[in-house]
C-alpha positions as protocol buffer text, in pm:
chain_id: "A"
residue {
  index: 1
  type: MET
  ca { x: 620 y: -1023 z: 2202 }
}
residue {
  index: 2
  type: VAL
  ca { x: 596 y: -648 z: 2264 }
}
residue {
  index: 3
  type: ASP
  ca { x: 264 y: -461 z: 2265 }
}
residue {
  index: 4
  type: SER
  ca { x: 408 y: -163 z: 2075 }
}
residue {
  index: 5
  type: ILE
  ca { x: 729 y: -3 z: 1957 }
}
residue {
  index: 6
  type: GLN
  ca { x: 852 y: 352 z: 1897 }
}
residue {
  index: 7
  type: ALA
  ca { x: 947 y: 383 z: 1532 }
}
residue {
  index: 8
  type: PRO
  ca { x: 1029 y: 667 z: 1289 }
}
residue {
  index: 9
  type: ILE
  ca { x: 739 y: 742 z: 1055 }
}
residue {
  index: 10
  type: GLY
  ca { x: 811 y: 954 z: 748 }
}
residue {
  index: 11
  type: TYR
  ca { x: 585 y: 1258 z: 716 }
}
residue {
  index: 12
  type: LEU
  ca { x: 566 y: 1533 z: 458 }
}
residue {
  index: 13
  type: VAL
  ca { x: 652 y: 1886 z: 569 }
}
residue {
  index: 14
  type: ASP
  ca { x: 391 y: 2115 z: 413 }
}
residue {
  index: 15
  type: THR
  ca { x: 585 y: 2406 z: 263 }
}
residue {
  index: 16
  type: GLY
  ca { x: 307 y: 2521 z: 31 }
}
residue {
  index: 17
  type: GLU
  ca { x: 499 y: 2393 z: -274 }
}
residue {
  index: 18
  type: LEU
  ca { x: 379 y: 2096 z: -479 }
}
residue {
  index: 19
  type: PRO
  ca { x: 604 y: 1797 z: -395 }
}
residue {
  index: 20
  type: VAL
  ca { x: 706 y: 1565 z: -678 }
}
residue {
  index: 21
  type: PHE
  ca { x: 774 y: 1191 z: -652 }
}
residue {
  index: 22
  type: TYR
  ca { x: 975 y: 1028 z: -930 }
}
residue {
  index: 23
  type: GLN
  ca { x: 908 y: 659 z: -983 }
}
residue {
  index: 24
  type: SER
  ca { x: 1219 y: 456 z: -1061 }
}
residue {
  index: 25
  type: ASP
  ca { x: 1216 y: 285 z: -1400 }
}
residue {
  index: 26
  type: VAL
  ca { x: 1568 y: 138 z: -1412 }
}
residue {
  index: 27
  type: ALA
  ca { x: 1649 y: -188 z: -1233 }
}
residue {
  index: 28
  type: GLY
  ca { x: 1785 y: -109 z: -887 }
}
residue {
  index: 29
  type: GLU
  ca { x: 1735 y: 267 z: -917 }
}
residue {
  index: 30
  type: ARG
  ca { x: 1623 y: 438 z: -596 }
}
residue {
  index: 31
  type: THR
  ca { x: 1314 y: 655 z: -600 }
}
residue {
  index: 32
  type: ASN
  ca { x: 1360 y: 1031 z: -586 }
}
residue {
  index: 33
  type: PHE
  ca { x: 1149 y: 1291 z: -409 }
}
residue {
  index: 34
  type: GLU
  ca { x: 1137 y: 1670 z: -442 }
}
residue {
  index: 35
  type: GLY
  ca { x: 993 y: 1806 z: -119 }
}
residue {
  index: 36
  type: GLU
  ca { x: 1067 y: 1819 z: 250 }
}
residue {
  index: 37
  type: ARG
  ca { x: 1018 y: 1521 z: 482 }
}
residue {
  index: 38
  type: GLU
  ca { x: 1063 y: 1461 z: 850 }
}
residue {
  index: 39
  type: PHE
  ca { x: 1075 y: 1142 z: 1054 }
}
residue {
  index: 40
  type: ARG
  ca { x: 873 y: 1151 z: 1375 }
}
residue {
  index: 41
  type: PRO
  ca { x: 890 y: 887 z: 1648 }
}
residue {
  index: 42
  type: MET
  ca { x: 545 y: 731 z: 1668 }
}
residue {
  index: 43
  type: ASN
  ca { x: 390 y: 460 z: 1879 }
}
residue {
  index: 44
  type: VAL
  ca { x: 324 y: 164 z: 1648 }
}
residue {
  index: 45
  type: ARG
  ca { x: 101 y: -101 z: 1802 }
}
residue {
  index: 46
  type: ASN
  ca { x: 170 y: -469 z: 1752 }
}
residue {
  index: 47
  type: ALA
  ca { x: -158 y: -574 z: 1591 }
}
residue {
  index: 48
  type: ARG
  ca { x: -81 y: -942 z: 1650 }
}
residue {
  index: 49
  type: GLN
  ca { x: -147 y: -872 z: 2017 }
}
residue {
  index: 50
  type: LEU
  ca { x: -498 y: -746 z: 1938 }
}
residue {
  index: 51
  type: PRO
  ca { x: -815 y: -920 z: 1818 }
}
residue {
  index: 52
  type: ASN
  ca { x: -798 y: -948 z: 1442 }
}
residue {
  index: 53
  type: THR
  ca { x: -1114 y: -747 z: 1375 }
}
residue {
  index: 54
  type: PHE
  ca { x: -964 y: -498 z: 1128 }
}
residue {
  index: 55
  type: THR
  ca { x: -1176 y: -437 z: 817 }
}
residue {
  index: 56
  type: LEU
  ca { x: -1140 y: -246 z: 493 }
}
residue {
  index: 57
  type: ASP
  ca { x: -1452 y: -40 z: 562 }
}
residue {
  index: 58
  type: ARG
  ca { x: -1368 y: 53 z: 923 }
}
residue {
  index: 59
  type: GLU
  ca { x: -990 y: 87 z: 968 }
}
residue {
  index: 60
  type: GLY
  ca { x: -914 y: 75 z: 595 }
}
residue {
  index: 61
  type: PHE
  ca { x: -706 y: -242 z: 612 }
}
residue {
  index: 62
  type: ALA
  ca { x: -744 y: -611 z: 689 }
}
residue {
  index: 63
  type: PHE
  ca { x: -497 y: -885 z: 786 }
}
residue {
  index: 64
  type: ILE
  ca { x: -565 y: -1233 z: 653 }
}
residue {
  index: 65
  type: ALA
  ca { x: -420 y: -1580 z: 616 }
}
residue {
  index: 66
  type: HIS
  ca { x: -373 y: -1662 z: 249 }
}
residue {
  index: 67
  type: TYR
  ca { x: -200 y: -1962 z: 97 }
}
residue {
  index: 68
  type: SER
  ca { x: -114 y: -1879 z: -262 }
}
residue {
  index: 69
  type: ALA
  ca { x: -61 y: -2140 z: -533 }
}
residue {
  index: 70
  type: VAL
  ca { x: 222 y: -1926 z: -674 }
}
residue {
  index: 71
  type: SER
  ca { x: 564 y: -2089 z: -628 }
}
residue {
  index: 72
  type: ASP
  ca { x: 774 y: -1799 z: -758 }
}
residue {
  index: 73
  type: PHE
  ca { x: 651 y: -1442 z: -719 }
}
residue {
  index: 74
  type: TYR
  ca { x: 925 y: -1320 z: -956 }
}
residue {
  index: 75
  type: ASP
  ca { x: 767 y: -1520 z: -1238 }
}
residue {
  index: 76
  type: ASP
  ca { x: 538 y: -1282 z: -1430 }
}
residue {
  index: 77
  type: ALA
  ca { x: 358 y: -1573 z: -1594 }
}
residue {
  index: 78
  type: GLN
  ca { x: 256 y: -1714 z: -1254 }
}
residue {
  index: 79
  type: LEU
  ca { x: 130 y: -1375 z: -1145 }
}
residue {
  index: 80
  type: HIS
  ca { x: -82 y: -1349 z: -1458 }
}
residue {
  index: 81
  type: GLU
  ca { x: -204 y: -1709 z: -1466 }
}
residue {
  index: 82
  type: ILE
  ca { x: -249 y: -1776 z: -1092 }
}
residue {
  index: 83
  type: TYR
  ca { x: -212 y: -1478 z: -862 }
}
residue {
  index: 84
  type: ASN
  ca { x: -435 y: -1226 z: -1039 }
}
residue {
  index: 85
  type: ALA
  ca { x: -739 y: -1448 z: -984 }
}
residue {
  index: 86
  type: GLU
  ca { x: -642 y: -1507 z: -620 }
}
residue {
  index: 87
  type: ALA
  ca { x: -606 y: -1135 z: -548 }
}
residue {
  index: 88
  type: GLU
  ca { x: -931 y: -1051 z: -725 }
}
residue {
  index: 89
  type: ALA
  ca { x: -1116 y: -1314 z: -521 }
}
residue {
  index: 90
  type: LEU
  ca { x: -975 y: -1172 z: -195 }
}
residue {
  index: 91
  type: VAL
  ca { x: -1092 y: -821 z: -279 }
}
residue {
  index: 92
  type: ARG
  ca { x: -1440 y: -936 z: -380 }
}
residue {
  index: 93
  type: GLN
  ca { x: -1469 y: -1136 z: -56 }
}
residue {
  index: 94
  type: HIS
  ca { x: -1344 y: -874 z: 187 }
}
residue {
  index: 95
  type: LEU
  ca { x: -1496 y: -566 z: 25 }
}
residue {
  index: 96
  type: GLY
  ca { x: -1821 y: -712 z: -104 }
}
residue {
  index: 97
  type: ALA
  ca { x: -1744 y: -608 z: -460 }
}
residue {
  index: 98
  type: THR
  ca { x: -1928 y: -766 z: -749 }
}
residue {
  index: 99
  type: ARG
  ca { x: -1624 y: -749 z: -975 }
}
residue {
  index: 100
  type: ALA
  ca { x: -1249 y: -701 z: -928 }
}
residue {
  index: 101
  type: LEU
  ca { x: -959 y: -660 z: -1168 }
}
residue {
  index: 102
  type: VAL
  ca { x: -584 y: -661 z: -1104 }
}
residue {
  index: 103
  type: PHE
  ca { x: -408 y: -384 z: -1298 }
}
residue {
  index: 104
  type: ASP
  ca { x: -60 y: -356 z: -1146 }
}
residue {
  index: 105
  type: HIS
  ca { x: 210 y: -541 z: -950 }
}
residue {
  index: 106
  type: THR
  ca { x: 500 y: -375 z: -768 }
}
residue {
  index: 107
  type: ARG
  ca { x: 789 y: -577 z: -626 }
}
residue {
  index: 108
  type: ARG
  ca { x: 1001 y: -423 z: -351 }
}
residue {
  index: 109
  type: SER
  ca { x: 1309 y: -516 z: -154 }
}
residue {
  index: 110
  type: SER
  ca { x: 1535 y: -358 z: 107 }
}
residue {
  index: 111
  type: SER
  ca { x: 1836 y: -518 z: -73 }
}
residue {
  index: 112
  type: GLN
  ca { x: 2003 y: -331 z: -358 }
}
residue {
  index: 113
  type: LYS
  ca { x: 2128 y: -662 z: -501 }
}
residue {
  index: 114
  type: ILE
  ca { x: 1776 y: -805 z: -513 }
}
residue {
  index: 115
  type: ARG
  ca { x: 1634 y: -483 z: -659 }
}
residue {
  index: 116
  type: GLU
  ca { x: 1886 y: -494 z: -942 }
}
residue {
  index: 117
  type: ALA
  ca { x: 1825 y: -864 z: -1009 }
}
residue {
  index: 118
  type: HIS
  ca { x: 1445 y: -839 z: -1022 }
}
residue {
  index: 119
  type: ASN
  ca { x: 1379 y: -477 z: -1124 }
}
residue {
  index: 120
  type: ALA
  ca { x: 1223 y: -418 z: -782 }
}
residue {
  index: 121
  type: ARG
  ca { x: 1177 y: -86 z: -602 }
}
residue {
  index: 122
  type: ASP
  ca { x: 1293 y: 16 z: -258 }
}
residue {
  index: 123
  type: PRO
  ca { x: 1042 y: 17 z: 32 }
}
residue {
  index: 124
  type: ALA
  ca { x: 830 y: 334 z: 39 }
}
residue {
  index: 125
  type: ASN
  ca { x: 900 y: 509 z: 370 }
}
residue {
  index: 126
  type: ALA
  ca { x: 651 y: 796 z: 362 }
}
residue {
  index: 127
  type: ALA
  ca { x: 301 y: 794 z: 514 }
}
residue {
  index: 128
  type: HIS
  ca { x: 76 y: 808 z: 211 }
}
residue {
  index: 129
  type: THR
  ca { x: -225 y: 682 z: 22 }
}
residue {
  index: 130
  type: ASP
  ca { x: -185 y: 600 z: -345 }
}
residue {
  index: 131
  type: TYR
  ca { x: -459 y: 810 z: -509 }
}
residue {
  index: 132
  type: THR
  ca { x: -644 y: 1139 z: -517 }
}
residue {
  index: 133
  type: ASP
  ca { x: -996 y: 1168 z: -661 }
}
residue {
  index: 134
  type: TRP
  ca { x: -840 y: 1287 z: -987 }
}
residue {
  index: 135
  type: SER
  ca { x: -577 y: 1017 z: -1021 }
}
residue {
  index: 136
  type: ALA
  ca { x: -812 y: 735 z: -919 }
}
residue {
  index: 137
  type: GLY
  ca { x: -1056 y: 831 z: -1193 }
}
residue {
  index: 138
  type: ASN
  ca { x: -775 y: 865 z: -1444 }
}
residue {
  index: 139
  type: ARG
  ca { x: -636 y: 524 z: -1354 }
}
residue {
  index: 140
  type: LEU
  ca { x: -976 y: 359 z: -1394 }
}
residue {
  index: 141
  type: THR
  ca { x: -1020 y: 530 z: -1731 }
}
residue {
  index: 142
  type: ALA
  ca { x: -680 y: 414 z: -1854 }
}
residue {
  index: 143
  type: VAL
  ca { x: -734 y: 55 z: -1743 }
}
residue {
  index: 144
  type: MET
  ca { x: -1100 y: 7 z: -1835 }
}
residue {
  index: 145
  type: GLU
  ca { x: -1104 y: 217 z: -2155 }
}
residue {
  index: 146
  type: GLY
  ca { x: -1445 y: 175 z: -2323 }
}
residue {
  index: 147
  type: GLU
  ca { x: -1615 y: 64 z: -2001 }
}
residue {
  index: 148
  type: ALA
  ca { x: -1485 y: 356 z: -1798 }
}
residue {
  index: 149
  type: GLU
  ca { x: -1767 y: 606 z: -1851 }
}
residue {
  index: 150
  type: ALA
  ca { x: -2033 y: 368 z: -1718 }
}
residue {
  index: 151
  type: LEU
  ca { x: -1814 y: 245 z: -1432 }
}
residue {
  index: 152
  type: LEU
  ca { x: -1737 y: 598 z: -1315 }
}
residue {
  index: 153
  type: GLU
  ca { x: -2109 y: 653 z: -1255 }
}
residue {
  index: 154
  type: LYS
  ca { x: -2112 y: 386 z: -983 }
}
residue {
  index: 155
  type: ARG
  ca { x: -1908 y: 315 z: -673 }
}
residue {
  index: 156
  type: PHE
  ca { x: -1556 y: 187 z: -727 }
}
residue {
  index: 157
  type: ALA
  ca { x: -1254 y: 131 z: -503 }
}
residue {
  index: 158
  type: ILE
  ca { x: -886 y: 49 z: -532 }
}
residue {
  index: 159
  type: VAL
  ca { x: -731 y: -205 z: -294 }
}
residue {
  index: 160
  type: ASN
  ca { x: -370 y: -322 z: -257 }
}
residue {
  index: 161
  type: VAL
  ca { x: -290 y: -682 z: -166 }
}
residue {
  index: 162
  type: TRP
  ca { x: 48 y: -678 z: 14 }
}
residue {
  index: 163
  type: ARG
  ca { x: 254 y: -984 z: 105 }
}
residue {
  index: 164
  type: SER
  ca { x: 601 y: -1124 z: 166 }
}
residue {
  index: 165
  type: THR
  ca { x: 742 y: -1309 z: -134 }
}
residue {
  index: 166
  type: ALA
  ca { x: 1046 y: -1473 z: 30 }
}
residue {
  index: 167
  type: GLY
  ca { x: 1005 y: -1603 z: 383 }
}
residue {
  index: 168
  type: THR
  ca { x: 945 y: -1400 z: 698 }
}
residue {
  index: 169
  type: ILE
  ca { x: 960 y: -1019 z: 695 }
}
residue {
  index: 170
  type: GLU
  ca { x: 1247 y: -939 z: 934 }
}
residue {
  index: 171
  type: GLU
  ca { x: 1306 y: -571 z: 851 }
}
residue {
  index: 172
  type: TRP
  ca { x: 1123 y: -271 z: 703 }
}
residue {
  index: 173
  type: PRO
  ca { x: 772 y: -393 z: 791 }
}
residue {
  index: 174
  type: LEU
  ca { x: 455 y: -223 z: 674 }
}
residue {
  index: 175
  type: GLY
  ca { x: 290 y: 31 z: 904 }
}
residue {
  index: 176
  type: LEU
  ca { x: -83 y: 101 z: 873 }
}
residue {
  index: 177
  type: CYS
  ca { x: -277 y: 396 z: 1008 }
}
residue {
  index: 178
  type: SER
  ca { x: -641 y: 360 z: 1107 }
}
residue {
  index: 179
  type: TRP
  ca { x: -879 y: 567 z: 894 }
}
residue {
  index: 180
  type: ASP
  ca { x: -1058 y: 724 z: 1190 }
}
residue {
  index: 181
  type: SER
  ca { x: -733 y: 876 z: 1322 }
}
residue {
  index: 182
  type: VAL
  ca { x: -659 y: 1073 z: 1003 }
}
residue {
  index: 183
  type: THR
  ca { x: -799 y: 1406 z: 887 }
}
residue {
  index: 184
  type: ASP
  ca { x: -801 y: 1510 z: 523 }
}
residue {
  index: 185
  type: GLU
  ca { x: -657 y: 1848 z: 622 }
}
residue {
  index: 186
  type: ARG
  ca { x: -327 y: 1673 z: 697 }
}
residue {
  index: 187
  type: LEU
  ca { x: -313 y: 1509 z: 351 }
}
residue {
  index: 188
  type: HIS
  ca { x: -136 y: 1683 z: 66 }
}
residue {
  index: 189
  type: THR
  ca { x: -133 y: 1616 z: -307 }
}
residue {
  index: 190
  type: VAL
  ca { x: 198 y: 1491 z: -444 }
}
residue {
  index: 191
  type: GLU
  ca { x: 262 y: 1473 z: -817 }
}
residue {
  index: 192
  type: ARG
  ca { x: 383 y: 1127 z: -917 }
}
residue {
  index: 193
  type: ARG
  ca { x: 591 y: 1113 z: -1232 }
}
residue {
  index: 194
  type: ALA
  ca { x: 655 y: 778 z: -1401 }
}
residue {
  index: 195
  type: TYR
  ca { x: 823 y: 718 z: -1735 }
}
residue {
  index: 196
  type: ASN
  ca { x: 486 y: 666 z: -1905 }
}
residue {
  index: 197
  type: ARG
  ca { x: 240 y: 884 z: -1715 }
}
residue {
  index: 198
  type: VAL
  ca { x: 188 y: 1155 z: -1453 }
}
residue {
  index: 199
  type: GLY
  ca { x: -38 y: 1083 z: -1157 }
}
residue {
  index: 200
  type: GLN
  ca { x: -106 y: 1198 z: -804 }
}
residue {
  index: 201
  type: THR
  ca { x: -80 y: 1050 z: -457 }
}
residue {
  index: 202
  type: ARG
  ca { x: -143 y: 1202 z: -115 }
}
residue {
  index: 203
  type: HIS
  ca { x: 120 y: 1223 z: 158 }
}
residue {
  index: 204
  type: ALA
  ca { x: 44 y: 1298 z: 521 }
}
residue {
  index: 205
  type: SER
  ca { x: 196 y: 1568 z: 736 }
}
residue {
  index: 206
  type: TYR
  ca { x: 263 y: 1495 z: 1102 }
}
residue {
  index: 207
  type: ASP
  ca { x: -37 y: 1436 z: 1324 }
}
residue {
  index: 208
  type: PRO
  ca { x: 19 y: 1315 z: 1682 }
}
residue {
  index: 209
  type: ASP
  ca { x: -329 y: 1159 z: 1678 }
}
residue {
  index: 210
  type: ASN
  ca { x: -242 y: 911 z: 1403 }
}
residue {
  index: 211
  type: ASP
  ca { x: -301 y: 555 z: 1524 }
}
residue {
  index: 212
  type: TRP
  ca { x: -36 y: 324 z: 1373 }
}
residue {
  index: 213
  type: TYR
  ca { x: -27 y: -58 z: 1365 }
}
residue {
  index: 214
  type: TYR
  ca { x: 197 y: -329 z: 1224 }
}
residue {
  index: 215
  type: PHE
  ca { x: 199 y: -706 z: 1193 }
}
residue {
  index: 216
  type: PRO
  ca { x: 553 y: -819 z: 1278 }
}
residue {
  index: 217
  type: ARG
  ca { x: 724 y: -1112 z: 1106 }
}
residue {
  index: 218
  type: MET
  ca { x: 471 y: -1162 z: 830 }
}
residue {
  index: 219
  type: THR
  ca { x: 511 y: -1485 z: 635 }
}
residue {
  index: 220
  type: GLU
  ca { x: 438 y: -1585 z: 275 }
}
residue {
  index: 221
  type: ASN
  ca { x: 109 y: -1734 z: 394 }
}
residue {
  index: 222
  type: GLU
  ca { x: -29 y: -1401 z: 517 }
}
residue {
  index: 223
  type: ALA
  ca { x: -146 y: -1088 z: 340 }
}
residue {
  index: 224
  type: ILE
  ca { x: -261 y: -735 z: 418 }
}
residue {
  index: 225
  type: LEU
  ca { x: -541 y: -571 z: 221 }
}
residue {
  index: 226
  type: ILE
  ca { x: -510 y: -191 z: 205 }
}
residue {
  index: 227
  type: LYS
  ca { x: -789 y: 33 z: 84 }
}
residue {
  index: 228
  type: ASN
  ca { x: -629 y: 309 z: -119 }
}
residue {
  index: 229
  type: TYR
  ca { x: -940 y: 473 z: -256 }
}
residue {
  index: 230
  type: ASP
  ca { x: -1319 y: 450 z: -236 }
}
residue {
  index: 231
  type: THR
  ca { x: -1578 y: 676 z: -396 }
}
residue {
  index: 232
  type: GLU
  ca { x: -1831 y: 601 z: -120 }
}
residue {
  index: 233
  type: LEU
  ca { x: -1893 y: 898 z: 113 }
}
residue {
  index: 234
  type: ASP
  ca { x: -2120 y: 733 z: 371 }
}
residue {
  index: 235
  type: GLY
  ca { x: -1865 y: 741 z: 653 }
}
residue {
  index: 236
  type: ARG
  ca { x: -1681 y: 417 z: 583 }
}
residue {
  index: 237
  type: ALA
  ca { x: -1303 y: 425 z: 538 }
}
residue {
  index: 238
  type: ARG
  ca { x: -1197 y: 574 z: 205 }
}
residue {
  index: 239
  type: TYR
  ca { x: -825 y: 495 z: 247 }
}
residue {
  index: 240
  type: ALA
  ca { x: -560 y: 379 z: 492 }
}
residue {
  index: 241
  type: LEU
  ca { x: -231 y: 563 z: 523 }
}
residue {
  index: 242
  type: HIS
  ca { x: 58 y: 319 z: 502 }
}
residue {
  index: 243
  type: THR
  ca { x: 437 y: 321 z: 496 }
}
residue {
  index: 244
  type: SER
  ca { x: 734 y: 98 z: 553 }
}
residue {
  index: 245
  type: PHE
  ca { x: 946 y: 190 z: 853 }
}
residue {
  index: 246
  type: ASP
  ca { x: 1288 y: 114 z: 996 }
}
residue {
  index: 247
  type: ASP
  ca { x: 1205 y: -135 z: 1273 }
}
residue {
  index: 248
  type: PRO
  ca { x: 1422 y: -57 z: 1576 }
}
residue {
  index: 249
  type: THR
  ca { x: 1383 y: -418 z: 1697 }
}
residue {
  index: 250
  type: ALA
  ca { x: 1516 y: -575 z: 1375 }
}
residue {
  index: 251
  type: LEU
  ca { x: 1833 y: -781 z: 1403 }
}
residue {
  index: 252
  type: ASN
  ca { x: 2156 y: -641 z: 1257 }
}
residue {
  index: 253
  type: LYS
  ca { x: 2175 y: -934 z: 1014 }
}
residue {
  index: 254
  type: ALA
  ca { x: 1805 y: -942 z: 931 }
}
residue {
  index: 255
  type: THR
  ca { x: 1706 y: -1107 z: 605 }
}
residue {
  index: 256
  type: PRO
  ca { x: 1628 y: -839 z: 344 }
}
residue {
  index: 257
  type: ARG
  ca { x: 1261 y: -776 z: 293 }
}
residue {
  index: 258
  type: GLU
  ca { x: 1106 y: -897 z: -33 }
}
residue {
  index: 259
  type: SER
  ca { x: 743 y: -804 z: -92 }
}
residue {
  index: 260
  type: LEU
  ca { x: 476 y: -769 z: -357 }
}
residue {
  index: 261
  type: GLU
  ca { x: 190 y: -523 z: -369 }
}
residue {
  index: 262
  type: THR
  ca { x: -88 y: -590 z: -615 }
}
residue {
  index: 263
  type: ARG
  ca { x: -334 y: -316 z: -707 }
}
residue {
  index: 264
  type: VAL
  ca { x: -693 y: -417 z: -769 }
}
residue {
  index: 265
  type: LEU
  ca { x: -990 y: -220 z: -900 }
}
residue {
  index: 266
  type: ALA
  ca { x: -1317 y: -314 z: -726 }
}
residue {
  index: 267
  type: PHE
  ca { x: -1660 y: -246 z: -875 }
}
residue {
  index: 268
  type: PHE
  ca { x: -2009 y: -248 z: -725 }
}
residue {
  index: 269
  type: ASP
  ca { x: -2359 y: -268 z: -865 }
}
residue {
  index: 270
  type: ASP
  ca { x: -2487 y: 32 z: -667 }
}
């Protein structure tokens, strides 16, 4: 197993104009982006060859073994009745939160046929983090409604739980960038337009100092936790850039990737 690979990472080209990302809302529809991107060859380290000491508060991500009781990740009822509680427990455990709440699931696949069948999206291939200060607060307010004002006065975070939903990931794996190798000056607000709301994400422009990792051939019994936002300003990781990428070592007849990312709000007493 290789120690690292050279892979194309999608970066935003900062033109001074506000980029716009359009979320697909029709089964099988590809996402659309108004803005300029470039793909830079980056060294992506095989994290399976390293001690598994990654944490949400240091690097901004964690890799864990997790055996879910869900038998079909395309069954919305199983996600609601089984998986939500599993994901919330993982976030409480690994972030030390006193409370966690799932508020969104996104299915993705590298196969157009699978996307059309399950209303899934294509893999996101741009280095990004899902929220700005503004959009994180807005999302909490929309989800928590009457509780929001009190919750906004304390620390909160947003964490994604990412996993394979159909066997081993053989193509378009997830790349993760360590928090301490990113500078906010290289992050740029992107307007995110969905059919029911307008939000914001942040996309990264090229930085040769970015430190990228991946966990090749992930199985259904493994998961990655990704910190997407944290109000805490004490020096711990506030986010982890992440992106899918075209793996140059993937086989020509690789099984299409099928994955699920579950977004979780985390709350703290302090």
